[in-house]
N, C-alpha and C positions, 0 to 999 in steps of 0.2 A: 268363665272369666267375668268378673264384675264389670258392669257397663262403664264405670269410671275408668277402669284400667284399659278396657277395650278402646275407649276414646283416644288413648295414647298409642297403644300397641298396633292397632289396625292401620292408622294413617302412616306411622313411621315404617311399619313393615311393608306396606304397599309402596311407599316412596323408595325405600331401600331396594326392593325387588326391581322396580322400574329402572332405577339408576344402574343396578348391576346388570340387568338385561341389556340396556343401552350400551353399557361398556363392553359387554361380551360380543354384541353384534358389531360394534365399531371395531373392536380388536380383531375379530375374525374376518372382517371385510377388507382389511389392509394386509398386504403381504409383510411378513416378518422374517428376519434372518434367523438362522438356526441359533446363533449366539444370543439373540434377543429372547427367543423362546427358552433357551437353557437358563438365561439370567432370570427371567420371570418365574420359571418353574423352581429355580433355586430359592428365590425370595418367598415364593408361596410355601415351599417346604419349611423354610425357616420360620415363617409366620405361624404355620400350623404347629410346629414344635413349640413355639413360644406360647401358643394358646394351650397346649397340652400341659406345659410346665410353667405356670405363672409364678411370678416373684412374690414371696410372702412379704407382707408389710406389718411391722410391729404396731400393735395397738388397735388393729381392726380385725373383726371376726369374719374374714372372707377366705376364699381359697387362694387369694393373692391377686396380683394385677398382671395382666398379660402385657408383654412388650411387643406384641404383634404389630402395634402401630408403627414401630420403628421400621419394620420391613415394608409396611404399606407406604410410608413416607418415602423410603428409599426407592421403591418401585415407581412412585409418581415422578420423582425427580429424574430418575434414570430412564424410564421407559414410557412415561406419559400417563394421563389420567385413566385411560381404559384399563391398562395393566394394574395400576394401583388400586382401582376400585375392585377389580377381580380378586386381587390378593386380599384386600380388606374383607370382602364379602365371604370368600371361600375359607379363610382361616378358621373362623369359629364353627364351621360346619362339622368339624371333627368332634365337637362336643356331643353330637348325636350318638357317637360310638360309646360315649361315657354315660349314655341314657339320661342326659339332661332333658328337661321338657322342650319339645320342639318349638313351642311358642317363644320360649326364652332364647333359644338358639337363633331362630329367625329374627327376633328383635335385635339381638347383638350383632348378627351379620348385617342386618339392614342399617343399623347405626354406623357400623364401620364403612359400609358402602357410601352412605351420605357424608361421613367425615372425609373419606377419600376424595369424593367429588368436590366438596367445599375447599379442601386443601389444594387440590389441583387448580381450581378456579382462582384461588387467591394468589397463586404463584405465576399465573399466566403472564402478567406484565413483566415478570422478572426473568423470563426465559433467556438463556444464553449459557455459554460454557466457561466464562471466566471464573476463577476461584471465588471472587467476591460474589458473583451472581449465584453460583452454586451454594455457597454458604447461606446467602439470603433466602434462596429457595427452600433449603432444608429447614432453616429456622422458622420461616413463616409457615411452611406446610405443617411442621410439627405443632406450632402454636395453634393454628386453626383446627387441625385434627383434634388436639387435646381439648380445645374449648367446645367444639361441637359435640364431641363425645361426652364431656362433662355435663353439658346441658341436657342432652337426650337421655343419658343414664340417670342423672339426677331427677329428671322429670318422671320417668317411669317408677323409680324407687320412691319418690315423694308421694306420688299418687297411690302406689301400692301400700305404703305404710301410713298414708294419711298425715304426712308431716309437711310443713310449709316448704315449698320448692326452693325459695331463696335461701332459707336457713340450711337446708340440706346441701345445696350446691356450694354455698359459702364454706361449710364445714368440710366438704370434700376436697377443696383446693389444697390446703396444706398437707393433707394426708397423701394425695396422689402426685402433687407437683414439687413439693419441697423435700429435700433429703432429710432422712431421720437423724435425730440428734444423738 
């Protein structure tokens, strides 16, 4: 791995691993009901399935975009930051079965772990069960998750391709955030 790329991948990978480990320890340390465990496991299964079958996007040459973040956001809102980070981190791990490079899988899992933690932190002041608060939590968590993901993925791709970061990030927004025409 070129040193330029390692300067991005290593710190993001380590930060994501630390966040995921903290989430796992915190989740395991608190008693959970069977319904909570079933709910989190179901959202993890859905996230993994979304990672396995990404949505194709017209006009870009990728395997598609995963909707796994939807399940991560739902898990954060419904079950808390720990569960959401676990779902975010664990979803991409299945790419190892597809023989994708382990460094890429770790980077993507770490990015989703960081995105989940940032989204959970952003909605903390909005905690509550009213419909308005739940809607605000989902909207803000999705926005923060998307923004952090866009920044960290744009960073690694721009460094890898030696393209300007802001140019790459700016060009990615309409492709990933806006409906196709």
